[in-house]
N, C-alpha and C positions, 0 to 999 in steps of 0.2 A: 454162137461163136462171135457174131457181129455185135451182140450186146456187150460181150467182154471187151472187144476192141474199142467200142464207143466209151465204155467206162474207163479204159486205159487212157484214151485221149483226153477225156474230161478231167481225170485225175492229174494229168500232166499240166493242163491249163490252170486248175485250181492251185496246184503246187507252185507254179510260176507266180501267180498273182499273190499268193500268201507270203512267199518269200519277200516280194517287193514291199508288201504292206505290213509286214510283221511288226515293224517298229512304230507303226501309227495306229493300228487297230485299237490297242488298249488305252490310248489317250482319251477316248470318249468317255471312259469311266472315271468317276471321282474317287481315285484311290491314291495311296501314298506311293512314294518313289520305290520303296522296297517291294510293295505288291506289284507295281508295274514291271520292275526288273525280273521278278520271279515269273510273272505271266509271260513275258516275252521269251524267257529262257525255256519254259515249259513248251510254249507254242512252237518254237523253232525245232525242238527235238521231236515233237509229235509229227511235224511235217515229214520227217523221214519215212514214216509209215503210212502216209496218206494214199499213195498209189496202191499198195497192197490192200488197204481198206476199201478203195473204190472197186478194185477187181473182185474182192470178196463179196461185195454187194451184188455184183452180177452173178457170181457162182451160186450164192445163196438163193437168189430169185429164180435162177434156172432150175435148181433142185425143187424148190417149193412149187413152181409152176408145173413140174412133172409129178407133183403129189408127194414128194419126199420132203416132209418137214422135219423128220427125225435127224437126218445128217446135219443140217444147219444148226439145229439145237445142240447136238453133241459137240460140234466144232466150236460153237460159241461158248459152251460150258467149259470146254478144255482151255480155250483162250483166256476166259475170265478167271478161271482158277489159277492158271499160270501167272496172270496179271496180278492177282491178289498176293500170291507168293512173292513175285518179283517186287511188288511195292514194299513188302515187309523187309526183304533182304537188302534192297538197294537204297531205300530211304534211310533206314537205320544203320546199314553197314553190318550185316550179320555174317559171322564167320570170315571167309576169305574175301567177301564182297566189300567194296568201298562204300563209305557213307556219302551218298550223293544228294540227299535231301529232295527238294522238289524235282531236280533233274532225274533222280532215281525213279520217281513216279512216272515221268515222261518216257524214260527208256524202257521201263517195264511194259507200258502200254504199247509202245512201238514194236518191241520184240514179240509181244503176244499177237500183234496183227500180222507179222511176218509168219509166225507159226500157223495161224489160222489159214493164211494164203497157201502155205505148203500142204496143209491137210486137204484143202479144197482141190488143189492140183492133183494130189494123189487120188482122190475120190473120182474126179471127172476125167482125168487124162490117163491114169495108170491102172487103177483098180477095175476089174471086170464088173461093170454095173450097167443098168438100163440107160443111163445117160453117160455116154463116152464120146467126148469131142476130140477133134484133131486141132492142134494149134494152127492158127491162121490169123493174119492181119488184113485179109482181103475184105473189102466193103462192097456190097451190092446195093445199088440205089433201090431196087425192087424190095429189098428187105429193110434197109435202113430207113427209108421214108416212113412207112407205117410204124416202125419201131420208134422213130423219133417223134412222130406226131402223137403217139400214145404216151410216151415217157416225158416229153418236154413239159406238159402242164403239171405233171407230178413233181418234176424237178423244180419248176418255178414255185409251186405250192410249198414244197419243203424249204426252199431257199428263203422265201418271204416269211415262212413260219419261224425259222431260226432267227431271222433278222428281227422279228417282232419280240422274241425272247431277249435278244441283245438290248433292244430299246427298253423293254420292261426292266431289265437289269439296271440300266442307267436310271430309270425312274425310281426304282427301289433303293438305289445307292444313295439317294438324297435323304433317306430316312436315317435314324440313328444306327449305330453299330449292332446293337442287340436285334433290332428289327431285320436288318440285312442278314445277319447270321441265321436268324429264325427262318427267314424266307428261303435260304439255301437248303435248310433241313426239310422244310415243308414241301419244297419242290421235289426233293429226293423221295420223300414219302409218297407223294402223289404219283411220281413216275413209276414207283414200284407197284402202286395200287392198281394201275390200269394195264399192267403187263398181261393178265389173262385176256383182257379185251383185245390187246394187240395180237395175241395168239389166235383168237377167234376171227379177227380181221384178216389175218394171213390165210386161215383156213377158208373163210368165206370167199376171198379173192381167188384162191386156187380152185375151189369147187364150183363157183359161179362161172369162172372162165372155162373149166372143163365141160360143164353142162352146156354152155353155149357152143363149144366146139363140137359137142354131140348133137347140136340142133335141138336141144331139149330146153325150151324156154321156161316151161312150167317148173321144171326141177330147179333151174337157176333162181326163180322167184321164191320158191319154197325155202331154199337154202338161205337166201338173203333175209327173209322174214325170221326164220328160226334162229340164225346166228345173231341177229339184232335183238331178238327177245332174250337170248342168253346173256347178251351184253347188258341189257337192262337189269336182269336178275342179279348179275354180278355187281352192277352199280348200286343197287338197293342194299345188297349184303355188305359191301365194303363201306358204303356210306353210313349205314347204321353203326358199324364198328367205330368209325371216326366220331360219330355223334355221341355214342354211349361210353366209349373208352378213349377220350381224346388224348390223354397223356401217355398211353401205352406205347404208341409208335414213337413219340418224340424222345422218350427217355433212352431209347436204343441209341440215339445219336448224341444226346446231351442231357445231363442231369442238372444243369445250371438253372437255378430257380427263375431267373429273369427270362430265359429262353422258354422254359416251360409255361410261365405265366402268359407270355406273348403268344406262344403257339397254340395253347389250349383255347384261347379266345377265337382263333381262326379256324380250328378244326371243324366246328359246326358248319361253317360255310363250305369247307372242303368236302364234307360229307354230303351236303345238299347238291354240290356240283357234280358228284360222281354219276348221277343218273344221266344227265345230258352228255357228259364227257364220254362215258363208256358206250352209249348208244351211237354217238357220232363216229367214234373210232371204228366200230364194227360195221356200221352201215356204209361208211366211206370205203371200207375195204371191199364190200360187196360191189359197190359201184365201180371201183377201180378194176376189179376182176372182170367186169363187163366191158371194160375199155372206156368207161365214161370219166376219164381223168380230167377232162377240161371242166366239166361241171363241178367236180369236187374241188378243183383248184379255185374256181371263181368264188364259190360259196365260202371256202375256208379263208381266202384272202379278204373277202368282204367282212367276215366275222371278226377277224383279227384286227384289221386296219380301220374299219368303220366304227366298231363298237369296243372291242376289248382294249386296245392300246389307248384310244382317246379317253375312255371311261376310267381306266387305271390311272392315267395322269390326273384326270379331274378329281377322282376320289382321294388319291394320295397327296398330290401336290397343291390342290386348290381347296378341297373340302376337309383336308387333314383327318381322314378317316383311318389312317394308319395302314398296316399290312393287310388287314381284311379287305381293303379296297380292291386288291388284285382279284380276289374271289368274288366280290360283288360284281365286278366287271365281267368276269368269265361266266358267271351264272346267267347274267342278262344276255350275254352274247349267245349262249347255247339255247336259251328260251326263244330267242328271235330266229335262229338259223337251223336248229335241229329239225324243225318241221319241213324245211326245204329239202333236206335229205330224204325224209320219209315220203313226201309227195312225189319227188323225182323218181324214186324207186317204184312207187305204186303206179306211176303213169306208164311204166315200161318203155318210155321214150328211148332209154339207153339200148334197147333191143333194136330199134329202128336205126339208131345212129352208128352201130358197129359195122 
């Protein structure tokens, strides 16, 4: 209950800051005035649904922590399907719906977030389930302090991670239009490729946390190793697909020859990157489930800001290696830091620290 209250308060703060900064955020990108205007319009509409999104994060985590990963999956699926339908009817103006263009995409996303929130409220507050909470805004220091100490590093980690992607976007925006368009497509492909690892990471966090709650340290360790091994296997599988069939995924997004030519040259390195990427996603989930969020934050921030971002700038803007420079930098960053996650988990220091 207090996690929900904290997410509500954080959502209000982020909303307030975003409204103030909405006209300035997109000035950091090297884009045309039309793109800038559309970005600001989209962003301001999206902000309407930011508080429901934050509260839904809390609801989803509560259910997953209790072992119910099915309900968040179902609600996310419903919200995304409605979002896709909403995009179609509101962007193009199908039937009685107005043609809103980019604003239609934003309103569709915002409405789907409100629907997801209502579904979570029904599940947790109304429906007879194992997790049934009572609405309350009361905060207890005894509960909030450990909750905050565990969650703050994770919040900082995600914040700095998203900021690194913003900086990366600025670096890539200096390339030609084809390279930038290809970059957006490749990022979408990569984001889809590691979704199974994200699922394994959530499962690992849930099961490791539950095992430690049962005072079963050995079970928690076995779960961490097994889930990470499965993450590696998935990385090998999807990586080989990228290497052997590089054009198959790109043509889903674009059949333009220049984009295909640029993207195919990068898919090899995306494939190689899958091994470290998927391993780190799953192992970091196991460590978060053990409450070792501070270590995950430190290593992630060091990987991104000491190696990934500086090398991306060096490879792209100084050495003129093109779009592949992004994945050169990411591969190197995972080679250097993935071992840190493994040895941390192996040391079992996270058991002593909780």
